[in-house]
C-alpha positions as CSV (number, residue, x, y, z in Angstrom):
1,M,69.0,-43.9,80.6
2,A,65.4,-43.0,80.8
3,A,66.2,-39.4,81.7
4,N,68.6,-39.3,78.7
5,T,65.9,-40.6,76.5
6,N,63.4,-38.0,77.6
7,R,65.9,-35.2,77.3
8,F,65.4,-32.7,74.4
9,S,66.6,-29.3,73.4
10,T,64.1,-26.5,73.4
11,Y,66.2,-24.2,71.2
12,T,66.7,-26.9,68.7
13,T,63.0,-27.7,68.6
14,V,62.0,-24.0,68.3
15,S,64.6,-23.3,65.8
16,V,63.8,-26.3,63.7
17,G,60.0,-25.6,64.0
18,S,60.5,-22.0,62.9
19,G,62.6,-23.1,60.0
20,T,60.1,-25.7,58.9
21,G,57.2,-23.1,58.9
22,S,59.0,-20.7,56.6
23,D,60.0,-23.6,54.2
24,S,56.4,-24.8,54.2
25,K,55.1,-21.4,53.3
26,N,57.6,-21.1,50.4
27,G,56.8,-24.6,49.3
28,G,53.1,-23.9,49.3
29,D,53.6,-20.8,47.2
30,S,55.7,-22.6,44.7
31,K,53.2,-25.4,44.6
32,K,50.4,-22.9,43.9
33,E,52.4,-21.3,41.1
34,L,53.2,-24.7,39.7
35,W,49.6,-25.8,39.7
36,S,48.4,-22.5,38.3
37,S,50.9,-22.7,35.4
38,M,49.9,-26.3,34.7
39,L,46.2,-25.4,34.7
40,D,46.8,-22.5,32.5
41,S,48.8,-24.6,30.0
42,V,46.0,-27.3,30.0
43,A,43.3,-24.6,29.5
44,S,45.2,-23.0,26.7
45,A,45.7,-26.4,25.1
46,K,42.0,-27.1,25.4
47,R,41.1,-23.7,24.2
48,L,39.7,-24.0,20.6
49,P,41.2,-21.8,17.9
50,E,38.4,-19.7,16.5
51,K,38.0,-18.9,12.9
52,N,35.5,-16.6,11.2
53,I,33.6,-16.8,7.9
54,L,31.6,-13.9,6.5
55,V,29.0,-15.5,4.2
56,L,27.6,-12.9,1.8
57,G,24.7,-13.3,-0.5
58,G,22.3,-16.2,-1.1
59,T,18.9,-16.8,0.6
60,V,18.0,-18.3,3.9
61,D,17.8,-21.7,2.4
62,S,20.9,-21.5,0.3
63,Q,22.9,-20.3,3.4
64,R,21.6,-23.3,5.3
65,E,22.7,-25.6,2.5
66,F,26.1,-24.1,2.7
67,F,26.3,-24.7,6.5
68,E,25.2,-28.3,6.0
69,S,27.8,-29.0,3.3
70,L,30.5,-27.8,5.7
71,S,29.3,-29.5,8.8
72,N,28.9,-33.0,7.3
73,N,26.9,-35.9,8.6
74,E,29.8,-37.4,10.5
75,V,30.0,-34.3,12.7
76,R,26.3,-34.6,13.3
77,R,26.5,-38.2,14.3
78,T,29.3,-37.4,16.7
79,L,27.2,-34.6,18.3
80,D,24.3,-37.0,18.7
81,R,26.6,-39.7,20.2
82,Y,27.9,-37.4,22.9
83,G,24.4,-35.9,23.5
84,H,25.3,-32.4,22.2
85,K,22.7,-30.4,20.3
86,V,23.1,-29.2,16.8
87,P,23.9,-25.5,16.8
88,P,20.9,-23.4,15.7
89,V,21.1,-21.3,12.6
90,A,19.8,-17.7,13.1
91,N,20.0,-16.1,9.6
92,S,16.5,-14.8,9.1
93,F,17.4,-11.2,9.8
94,A,20.1,-8.7,8.6
95,L,23.2,-10.3,10.2
96,G,22.8,-14.0,11.0
97,Y,25.1,-16.2,13.1
98,T,25.8,-19.9,13.7
99,Y,28.9,-22.0,14.4
100,Y,30.2,-25.5,14.1
101,D,33.3,-27.5,15.3
102,V,35.8,-29.0,12.9
103,L,36.7,-32.5,14.0
104,D,39.8,-34.5,13.1
105,A,39.7,-37.6,10.9
106,D,39.0,-39.9,13.9
107,Q,36.0,-37.7,14.9
108,E,37.4,-37.4,18.4
109,D,39.6,-34.3,18.6
110,T,38.2,-30.9,17.8
111,L,40.6,-28.9,15.6
112,A,38.8,-25.5,15.6
113,R,35.5,-23.7,16.0
114,I,34.2,-21.8,13.0
115,N,31.9,-18.8,13.5
116,L,29.7,-18.0,10.5
117,Y,28.2,-14.6,10.0
118,T,25.7,-14.2,7.2
119,L,24.5,-11.1,5.3
120,A,22.0,-11.6,2.5
121,S,21.7,-8.1,1.0
122,P,24.4,-5.7,-0.1
123,E,22.7,-2.6,1.4
124,P,25.2,0.2,2.3
125,A,23.5,0.5,5.7
126,F,24.7,-3.0,6.6
127,A,28.3,-1.9,6.4
128,S,28.2,-0.9,10.0
129,L,27.3,-4.5,11.0
130,L,30.5,-5.9,9.4
131,Q,33.0,-3.4,10.9
132,P,33.0,-4.8,14.5
133,L,33.8,-8.3,13.1
134,L,37.1,-7.2,11.6
135,T,39.8,-6.5,14.3
136,P,43.6,-6.9,14.2
137,H,43.1,-10.2,16.1
138,S,40.3,-11.6,13.9
139,I,41.6,-10.5,10.4
140,P,44.2,-13.3,10.1
141,N,41.5,-15.9,10.9
142,T,38.7,-14.5,8.7
143,L,37.5,-15.7,5.3
144,I,35.0,-14.1,3.0
145,V,32.6,-16.3,1.1
146,V,30.2,-15.0,-1.6
147,L,27.3,-17.3,-2.6
148,L,25.9,-17.3,-6.1
149,D,23.1,-19.5,-7.5
150,W,22.9,-21.2,-10.8
151,S,19.2,-20.4,-11.1
152,Q,20.2,-16.9,-12.3
153,P,23.7,-17.0,-13.7
154,W,23.1,-13.9,-15.8
155,K,23.2,-11.7,-12.6
156,W,26.5,-13.0,-11.2
157,M,28.8,-10.1,-12.4
158,R,26.4,-7.4,-11.1
159,Q,26.0,-9.2,-7.7
160,L,29.7,-9.8,-7.3
161,R,30.4,-6.1,-8.1
162,E,27.9,-5.0,-5.4
163,W,29.5,-7.2,-2.8
164,I,33.0,-6.2,-3.5
165,L,32.1,-2.5,-3.5
166,L,30.4,-3.0,-0.1
167,L,33.5,-4.8,1.2
168,R,35.7,-1.9,0.0
169,T,33.6,0.6,2.0
170,V,34.0,-1.6,5.1
171,L,37.7,-2.2,4.8
172,I,38.6,1.4,4.0
173,S,36.9,2.5,7.2
174,L,39.0,0.3,9.4
175,S,41.8,1.5,11.7
176,N,45.4,1.7,10.5
177,E,46.4,-1.3,12.7
178,C,43.8,-3.4,10.9
179,K,45.1,-2.2,7.5
180,V,48.7,-3.2,8.4
181,T,47.4,-6.6,9.5
182,M,45.5,-7.0,6.2
183,E,48.7,-6.2,4.2
184,E,50.6,-8.9,6.1
185,V,47.8,-11.4,5.4
186,M,47.8,-10.6,1.7
187,M,51.6,-11.0,1.5
188,S,51.4,-14.4,3.0
189,W,48.6,-15.4,0.6
190,R,50.5,-14.3,-2.4
191,D,53.3,-16.7,-1.6
192,R,51.1,-19.8,-1.4
193,G,52.0,-22.3,-4.1
194,R,54.6,-20.2,-5.8
195,G,57.7,-22.4,-5.2
196,G,58.2,-21.5,-1.6
197,G,57.6,-23.5,1.5
198,T,53.8,-23.2,1.3
199,H,51.5,-25.3,-0.8
200,L,48.2,-24.2,-2.3
201,D,46.3,-25.7,0.6
202,G,48.4,-23.7,3.1
203,T,50.5,-26.6,4.4
204,T,54.2,-25.9,4.8
205,T,57.2,-28.0,4.0
206,A,60.8,-27.7,4.7
207,P,62.5,-25.9,1.7
208,S,65.2,-27.8,-0.1
209,T,67.5,-24.8,-0.3
210,D,68.3,-22.0,2.1
211,V,66.8,-19.3,-0.3
212,D,63.2,-19.6,-1.3
213,V,62.6,-18.9,-4.9
214,S,59.0,-17.7,-5.5
215,L,57.5,-17.4,-9.0
216,P,56.6,-13.8,-10.1
217,L,53.0,-12.7,-10.5
218,G,51.5,-13.1,-13.9
219,P,49.4,-10.5,-15.7
220,G,46.1,-9.7,-14.1
221,E,47.0,-11.5,-10.8
222,W,46.6,-9.8,-7.4
223,E,46.0,-6.4,-9.0
224,D,43.2,-5.5,-6.5
225,A,43.8,-7.4,-3.3
226,L,40.9,-6.9,-0.9
227,G,42.9,-7.5,2.3
228,L,41.0,-10.7,3.2
229,P,40.9,-14.0,1.4
230,L,37.9,-14.5,-0.9
231,C,36.1,-17.6,-2.0
232,L,33.3,-17.7,-4.6
233,V,30.8,-20.5,-4.2
234,C,28.3,-21.2,-7.0
235,Q,25.6,-23.3,-5.6
236,N,23.0,-25.7,-7.2
237,A,25.2,-26.8,-10.1
238,E,22.5,-29.4,-11.0
239,K,20.5,-26.5,-12.6
240,M,23.0,-26.5,-15.4
241,E,21.0,-29.4,-17.0
242,Y,17.8,-27.3,-16.6
243,L,19.5,-24.4,-18.5
244,E,20.7,-26.8,-21.1
245,K,17.2,-28.3,-21.7
246,T,14.9,-25.3,-21.3
247,Q,17.1,-22.4,-22.3
248,S,19.1,-24.1,-25.0
249,W,22.4,-23.5,-23.3
250,K,25.4,-25.2,-24.8
251,E,29.0,-25.8,-23.6
252,E,30.0,-22.4,-25.1
253,E,27.7,-20.6,-22.6
254,F,29.0,-22.5,-19.6
255,D,32.6,-21.9,-20.7
256,V,32.0,-18.2,-21.1
257,V,30.6,-17.9,-17.6
258,L,33.6,-19.8,-16.2
259,Q,36.1,-17.6,-18.1
260,F,34.5,-14.4,-16.8
261,L,34.6,-15.7,-13.2
262,R,38.1,-16.9,-13.4
263,T,39.4,-13.7,-15.0
264,V,37.7,-11.5,-12.4
265,L,38.8,-13.6,-9.4
266,L,42.4,-13.5,-10.5
267,K,42.5,-9.8,-9.7
268,H,41.6,-10.5,-6.1
269,G,43.5,-13.8,-5.7
270,A,40.3,-15.6,-4.9
271,S,39.2,-19.2,-5.3
272,L,36.2,-20.7,-7.1
273,I,34.1,-23.8,-6.6
274,Y,30.8,-25.2,-7.9
275,T,28.7,-27.2,-5.5
276,T,25.6,-29.5,-5.7
277,P,23.3,-30.3,-2.8
278,S,23.6,-33.8,-1.4
279,T,26.8,-34.4,-3.4
280,S,30.3,-34.6,-2.0
281,S,32.7,-31.9,-3.1
282,Q,36.0,-30.3,-2.1
283,L,34.2,-27.4,-0.4
284,P,35.1,-28.4,3.2
285,S,38.8,-28.9,2.2
286,L,38.9,-25.6,0.3
287,I,37.3,-23.6,3.2
288,H,39.2,-25.2,6.0
289,S,42.6,-24.9,4.2
290,S,41.9,-21.3,3.5
291,L,41.4,-20.8,7.2
292,G,44.6,-22.8,8.1
293,I,42.8,-25.8,9.5
294,H,44.5,-29.1,8.7
295,S,43.9,-32.6,10.0
296,L,46.8,-34.1,12.0
297,L,45.8,-37.7,11.1
298,K,44.7,-37.7,7.5
299,K,45.5,-35.1,4.8
300,H,42.9,-34.0,2.3
301,P,44.8,-32.8,-0.7
302,L,43.2,-29.9,-2.6
303,K,43.0,-30.7,-6.3
304,H,42.0,-28.3,-9.1
305,N,39.3,-29.3,-11.5
306,V,38.3,-27.3,-14.6
307,I,37.1,-30.2,-16.8
308,D,33.9,-31.4,-15.0
309,R,31.5,-28.5,-15.5
310,D,29.5,-29.2,-12.4
311,K,32.5,-29.9,-10.2
312,I,34.7,-26.9,-10.9
313,C,37.4,-26.1,-8.3
314,V,40.0,-23.4,-8.8
315,P,42.3,-23.0,-5.7
316,P,43.9,-19.7,-5.0
317,N,47.1,-18.8,-6.9
318,W,46.6,-21.7,-9.3
319,D,44.9,-19.9,-12.3
320,S,46.4,-17.6,-14.9
321,W,45.4,-15.9,-18.1
322,G,47.0,-18.6,-20.2
323,K,44.8,-21.3,-18.5
324,V,41.7,-19.2,-19.0
325,R,42.4,-18.8,-22.7
326,V,42.9,-22.5,-23.2
327,L,39.3,-23.2,-22.1
328,R,37.8,-21.6,-25.2
329,E,39.3,-19.5,-28.0
330,G,38.2,-16.0,-28.8
331,F,37.9,-14.8,-25.2
332,D,39.6,-11.5,-24.6
333,V,41.0,-11.9,-21.1
334,E,42.7,-8.5,-21.0
335,L,39.5,-6.6,-22.0
336,V,37.5,-8.3,-19.2
337,S,40.2,-7.7,-16.6
338,N,40.4,-4.0,-17.5
339,G,36.6,-3.7,-17.6
340,W,36.4,-5.1,-14.1
341,T,38.8,-2.3,-12.9
342,I,36.4,0.2,-14.5
343,D,33.5,-1.4,-12.7
344,L,35.2,-1.2,-9.3
345,D,35.8,2.5,-9.8
346,Q,32.2,3.2,-8.8
347,P,32.0,5.3,-5.6
348,S,29.6,3.1,-3.7
349,P,27.4,0.0,-4.2
350,P,24.1,0.9,-5.8
351,A,21.3,1.0,-3.2
352,Q,18.8,-1.8,-3.3
353,R,15.3,-0.3,-3.4
354,D,12.7,-1.9,-1.1
355,P,9.3,-1.9,-2.7
356,T,7.6,-1.8,0.7
357,T,9.1,1.6,1.6
358,H,7.6,3.4,-1.4
359,G,4.1,4.9,-1.4
360,E,3.9,5.7,2.3
361,N,2.7,9.2,1.6
362,D,-0.2,9.5,-0.7
363,Q,0.7,13.0,-1.8
364,T,4.2,11.9,-3.0
365,N,3.1,8.7,-4.7
366,D,3.3,10.2,-8.2
367,N,6.7,11.7,-7.6
368,A,8.0,8.5,-6.1
369,N,6.8,6.4,-8.9
370,E,8.3,8.7,-11.5
371,T,11.6,8.7,-9.6
372,D,11.6,4.9,-9.4
373,S,10.9,4.6,-13.1
374,E,13.8,7.0,-13.8
375,E,16.1,5.1,-11.5
376,E,15.2,1.8,-13.1
377,D,15.8,3.2,-16.6
378,G,19.0,4.7,-15.3
379,D,20.3,1.4,-13.8
380,V,20.3,-0.2,-17.2
381,D,22.5,2.6,-18.6
382,A,24.5,3.1,-15.4
383,D,27.3,0.8,-16.4
384,P,30.3,2.7,-17.7
385,E,31.8,2.2,-21.1
386,G,33.9,-0.9,-21.2
387,S,32.3,-2.4,-18.2
388,T,32.8,-6.1,-17.6
389,V,29.2,-6.3,-16.2
390,A,27.9,-5.0,-19.5
391,L,30.0,-7.4,-21.5
392,Y,28.9,-10.3,-19.3
393,E,25.2,-9.5,-19.5
394,S,25.5,-9.1,-23.3
395,A,27.2,-12.5,-23.5
396,V,25.0,-14.2,-20.9
397,Q,21.5,-12.8,-21.6
398,D,18.5,-13.0,-19.3
399,P,15.9,-15.3,-21.0
400,T,13.1,-13.3,-19.4
401,M,14.0,-10.3,-21.5
402,D,13.7,-12.3,-24.7
403,A,10.3,-12.0,-26.4
404,L,10.6,-15.3,-28.1
405,Q,11.4,-17.0,-24.8
406,I,8.3,-15.4,-23.2
407,A,6.2,-16.6,-26.1
408,G,7.6,-20.1,-25.8
409,R,7.1,-20.1,-22.0
410,T,3.4,-19.2,-22.4
411,S,2.9,-22.1,-24.8
412,H,3.6,-24.6,-22.1
413,S,0.3,-25.6,-20.3
414,T,2.2,-27.2,-17.4
415,E,3.9,-23.9,-16.3
416,L,2.9,-23.1,-12.7
417,E,5.3,-20.3,-11.8
418,V,4.3,-16.7,-12.7
419,E,6.8,-13.9,-12.4
420,T,5.2,-10.8,-10.9
421,A,6.3,-7.2,-11.0
422,Q,7.0,-5.2,-7.8
423,T,3.9,-3.7,-6.3
424,Q,4.8,-0.1,-6.5
425,S,6.1,-0.3,-10.0
426,F,2.9,-2.1,-11.1
427,L,0.7,0.5,-9.4
428,G,2.7,3.3,-11.0
429,Q,2.1,1.9,-14.4
430,Q,-1.6,1.4,-13.8
431,L,-1.8,5.0,-12.5
432,K,-0.4,6.3,-15.8
433,I,-2.9,4.3,-17.7
434,L,-5.8,5.5,-15.6
435,E,-4.6,9.1,-16.1
436,A,-4.6,8.6,-19.8
437,F,-8.1,7.2,-19.8
438,R,-9.3,10.1,-17.6
439,Q,-7.9,12.6,-20.1
440,K,-9.6,10.8,-22.9
441,G,-12.8,10.8,-21.0
442,D,-12.6,14.5,-20.3
443,E,-12.0,15.2,-24.0
444,A,-14.9,13.0,-25.0
445,G,-17.1,14.7,-22.4
446,G,-16.2,18.1,-23.6
447,S,-17.1,17.2,-27.2
448,S,-20.4,15.6,-26.1
449,R,-21.2,18.7,-24.1
450,G,-20.5,20.7,-27.2
451,G,-22.9,18.5,-29.2
452,E,-25.5,18.8,-26.6
453,D,-25.2,22.6,-26.7
454,N,-25.7,22.5,-30.5
455,N,-28.7,20.3,-30.1
456,N,-30.1,22.6,-27.4
457,S,-29.6,25.6,-29.7
458,S,-31.4,23.8,-32.6
459,A,-34.1,22.7,-30.2
460,S,-34.5,26.2,-28.9
461,R,-34.9,27.5,-32.5
462,S,-37.5,24.9,-33.3
463,S,-39.3,25.7,-30.1
464,K,-39.4,29.4,-31.0
465,L,-40.8,28.5,-34.4
466,A,-43.4,26.3,-32.8
467,S,-44.3,28.9,-30.3
468,S,-44.8,31.4,-33.0
469,K,-47.4,29.1,-34.5
470,K,-49.1,28.3,-31.1
471,M,-52.8,28.7,-30.6
472,P,-54.0,31.5,-28.4
473,D,-55.1,29.2,-25.7
474,E,-51.7,27.6,-25.5
475,E,-50.0,30.9,-25.4
476,E,-52.1,32.0,-22.5
477,Y,-51.6,28.7,-20.7
478,S,-47.8,28.9,-21.2
479,N,-47.7,32.4,-19.8
480,G,-49.5,31.2,-16.7
481,N,-48.3,29.0,-13.8
482,G,-48.9,25.7,-15.6
483,L,-46.8,24.5,-18.5
484,G,-44.1,27.2,-18.2
485,Q,-43.0,26.2,-14.7
486,Y,-43.1,22.5,-15.7
487,A,-41.0,23.2,-18.8
488,G,-38.4,25.0,-16.6
489,G,-38.3,22.2,-14.1
490,S,-37.8,19.5,-16.8
491,A,-34.9,21.5,-18.3
492,S,-33.1,21.6,-14.9
493,R,-33.7,17.9,-14.5
494,Q,-32.3,17.1,-17.9
495,Q,-29.2,19.1,-17.0
496,A,-28.8,17.1,-13.8
497,D,-29.4,13.8,-15.6
498,A,-26.7,14.8,-18.2
499,K,-24.2,15.4,-15.4
500,V,-25.1,12.1,-13.7
501,L,-24.7,10.2,-17.0
502,E,-21.4,11.9,-17.7
503,H,-20.2,10.8,-14.2
504,I,-21.3,7.2,-14.3
505,G,-20.7,6.6,-18.0
506,P,-22.9,4.8,-20.6
507,V,-25.1,2.0,-19.5
508,Q,-24.3,-1.3,-21.3
509,F,-25.7,-4.8,-21.3
510,N,-25.0,-8.0,-23.0
511,I,-27.4,-9.5,-25.6
512,G,-26.4,-12.8,-27.1
513,G,-22.7,-12.2,-26.3
514,I,-22.7,-8.7,-27.9
515,Q,-22.1,-5.7,-25.7
516,V,-24.8,-3.1,-26.4
517,D,-25.0,0.5,-25.4
518,A,-28.4,1.2,-23.9
519,D,-28.5,4.9,-24.7
520,D,-27.3,4.3,-28.3
521,M,-30.0,1.7,-28.8
522,V,-32.8,3.9,-27.4
523,Q,-31.6,6.8,-29.7
524,R,-31.7,4.5,-32.7
525,L,-35.2,3.4,-31.9
526,K,-36.3,7.0,-31.6
527,D,-34.8,7.9,-34.9
528,R,-36.4,5.0,-36.6
529,Q,-39.8,5.9,-35.1
530,T,-39.5,9.5,-36.2
531,Y,-38.4,8.4,-39.7
532,T,-41.2,5.9,-40.3
533,S,-44.2,7.5,-38.5
534,P,-45.5,10.9,-39.8
535,E,-46.1,13.7,-37.4
536,P,-49.7,13.6,-36.1
537,Y,-52.0,16.2,-37.5
538,S,-53.1,19.0,-35.2
539,P,-55.2,22.0,-36.0
540,G,-52.5,24.4,-34.9
541,N,-49.7,23.3,-37.2
542,E,-51.5,23.0,-40.6
543,S,-48.9,25.0,-42.4
544,L,-46.1,22.7,-41.1
545,V,-47.8,19.5,-42.3
546,E,-47.0,18.7,-45.9
547,E,-49.9,17.7,-48.1
548,A,-49.7,14.0,-49.0
549,P,-49.6,13.3,-52.7
550,Q,-53.0,12.3,-54.2
551,M,-53.4,8.8,-55.5
552,D,-54.6,8.2,-59.1
553,S,-57.7,6.0,-58.8
554,E,-58.1,5.5,-62.5
555,H,-54.7,3.9,-62.9
556,L,-55.3,1.7,-59.9
557,Q,-58.7,0.6,-61.3
558,A,-57.1,-0.2,-64.7
559,F,-54.4,-2.2,-62.9
560,F,-56.8,-4.4,-60.9
561,T,-59.0,-4.8,-64.0
562,G,-56.1,-6.1,-66.0
563,L,-55.3,-8.6,-63.3
564,M,-58.9,-9.9,-63.3
565,N,-58.9,-10.3,-67.1
566,K,-55.7,-12.4,-67.0
567,R,-57.2,-15.0,-64.7
568,G,-57.6,-18.4,-66.4
569,P,-60.9,-20.2,-67.2
570,S,-62.8,-21.4,-64.2
571,P,-62.7,-25.1,-63.6
572,K,-65.8,-27.0,-64.6
């Protein structure tokens, strides 16, 4: 029994062992494939969807305010709680960058990561910086935001035109694949909120019928689609009160500004919102819904607001010409819309001149200043006929160009801010003034030299007359090496002194608060002395000295005698 218990089959063992090894190898490969697929699925689930925002315009501070309004304080508290650092903001140079994560309503799950690229100046040279950011993969996840400031609302139309012309140059230079993607994006944006399965905020619902019935486009809507969604953000709406108090703005001016913006943005299918620092607004909801980011726990409905003047919010595809006309009567929507088409027919955005680049070469300073002045004069008249920019600037005027406003501003003693001109333009104006003064000085110098020549000629004639009456001793002495050489040396010194005086100008000094010309005063004293004092008598010029009239002594004696006889009786 023991031998039977220890008996085993070698074939069976070998065959089973070989079969087990092959199965283990296959099982190991399948397990590896299973684990890799699971890890890939988990990694893809944890991979954050990335969205891009191109922030155009504004300053370094206003761009930071825009970032802070998007990444609210709750996000910052969550980052501090988990020990994460706040993302840095690098927007001090040409193309800036920062990012932030969008959290769900419970502040636990991250919905998406938004990359923000900033550009503050619409220089044509910066177009090459925006091109690499627009690819077939990134275009469906990209939003364009243009920042404007209520501190200068009269410049909005011109600034918006420059940015859109710059975007046109960038989008036209993209590849055909990118252009096809942009057309698909624009088609999907046009269907938002038009009766289909997509709301204004981008959320979708199941349609009630099998066929979606979309509303047709109204006049002036989506006539010039850029290829990317556009959002216009007007910051610092609290400065509307400042304009109302200091610039005498009324509700009419604010309504005109809003009507111009809404009419222009209709052509691009863009949205509009007014924001105020440290005040809650619908800006995060508008930006996130435009990028397709929606909370899974709590919905934030996007509501339009055109009544509160400092909380304006116009979602895309909500506005129309009829709603713009209702705001205030007398506004020509069609004229403004057609004028904006004329403005966008410009070939390229106007180049911004950098005052620091002018005047590098001293030989070309005059030409550069003349060219700058011609360009500045030409910029004012560069707007074509029927331009919306010209219409807007005529309706919303710059108060700094008003002489009455300037006079009123100088009357305030508490005014601390002073508006300065550009350095090169100021120097160019001063150069023209100095050239005019120099020409006047040259003309005055020529006339004075002409008078000196006349005086010298008269002096020479008088000297000849006096020399003809000289005494023999003086003639002999002047012919010698004495007075003749001295007279010649004094004449040369007088000429040198005249040149020096012409170069340095007249000598002036202040006497009792009155500016007095020293040379003029000395000449007056000399003239008075020569007029009051007679020429001294000399034996050589007896014929030149006029004989003084003889006094009548008899009449004088009679006069004094009469005075003595009229004296009263002497006191006793």
